[in-house]
VEXDREN-2710 file (C-alpha; in Angstrom, 1 decimal):
% VEXDREN-2710
k/r/px/py/pz
1/UNK/98.9/79.9/117.0
2/UNK/102.2/80.8/116.2
3/UNK/104.7/81.4/118.9
4/UNK/108.7/81.6/118.0
5/UNK/111.4/81.5/119.9
6/UNK/115.5/82.1/118.6
7/UNK/118.3/80.2/119.5
8/UNK/119.8/81.0/122.5
9/UNK/122.3/83.5/121.7
10/UNK/121.6/86.6/123.6
11/UNK/124.3/87.1/127.0
12/UNK/123.3/88.8/130.1
13/UNK/123.6/87.7/133.5
14/UNK/125.8/84.9/133.2
15/UNK/123.8/83.0/130.7
16/UNK/122.8/82.6/127.1
17/UNK/118.9/83.8/126.5
18/UNK/116.1/83.2/123.9
19/UNK/113.5/85.7/122.8
20/UNK/109.9/84.1/122.8
21/UNK/107.3/85.9/120.9
22/UNK/104.1/85.5/119.0
23/UNK/103.3/86.7/115.2
24/UNK/99.7/87.0/116.1
25/UNK/99.1/88.6/119.3
26/UNK/100.2/89.4/122.7
27/UNK/97.4/87.5/124.2
28/UNK/98.3/84.3/122.7
29/UNK/101.9/84.8/123.8
30/UNK/101.2/85.6/127.4
31/UNK/99.0/82.4/127.3
32/UNK/101.6/79.9/126.0
33/UNK/104.0/81.6/128.4
34/UNK/101.8/81.1/131.5
35/UNK/101.2/77.6/130.2
36/UNK/105.0/76.6/130.5
37/UNK/105.4/78.6/133.8
38/UNK/107.6/81.4/132.7
39/UNK/107.6/84.6/135.1
40/UNK/105.6/87.6/133.8
41/UNK/109.0/89.6/134.6
42/UNK/110.6/88.0/131.6
43/UNK/108.0/90.0/129.5
44/UNK/110.2/92.4/127.6
45/UNK/108.0/95.1/125.2
46/UNK/107.1/92.2/122.5
47/UNK/108.6/89.2/123.4
48/UNK/109.7/86.8/126.8
49/UNK/113.2/86.5/127.8
50/UNK/114.0/82.7/128.1
51/UNK/117.2/81.4/129.7
52/UNK/118.8/78.4/127.3
53/UNK/118.0/75.7/129.7
54/UNK/114.3/76.2/129.0
55/UNK/114.9/76.1/125.0
56/UNK/114.4/72.1/124.7
57/UNK/111.1/72.2/126.9
58/UNK/109.7/75.3/125.0
59/UNK/110.3/74.1/121.5
60/UNK/108.7/70.9/122.6
61/UNK/105.6/72.6/123.8
62/UNK/105.1/73.9/120.3
63/UNK/107.0/76.9/119.5
64/UNK/108.5/77.0/115.9
65/UNK/112.3/77.6/115.9
66/UNK/113.2/80.3/114.1
67/UNK/116.6/82.8/113.5
68/UNK/116.5/86.1/115.7
69/UNK/116.1/87.9/112.0
70/UNK/113.3/86.0/111.2
71/UNK/111.8/86.5/114.6
72/UNK/112.1/90.3/114.4
73/UNK/110.6/90.1/110.7
74/UNK/107.7/88.3/111.5
75/UNK/107.0/90.7/114.4
76/UNK/107.5/93.7/112.3
77/UNK/105.1/92.2/109.6
78/UNK/102.5/91.6/112.0
79/UNK/102.8/94.9/113.5
80/UNK/103.4/93.8/116.7
81/UNK/107.1/94.6/117.8
82/UNK/107.8/97.3/120.1
83/UNK/111.2/98.9/119.7
84/UNK/113.1/100.4/122.8
85/UNK/112.6/104.4/122.8
86/UNK/115.2/106.2/122.2
END
């Protein structure tokens, strides 16, 4: 299982957010998120938005901390990146 999380550096709704993704499959990502109680509404195209206060718990549960750049690169390499429509 390779679930990845980047640092909480995306601002929104008055807080900072991390992105939780898998470079293996969406099924793996959804299973991991369900196990932590991350709401399905947090899923956005190819990742979950996770508030900064959850970061340590997600890492302790097995997510691999990576930079935002590496997270995107690994999604692209796995063919799992879903970009916003233009």
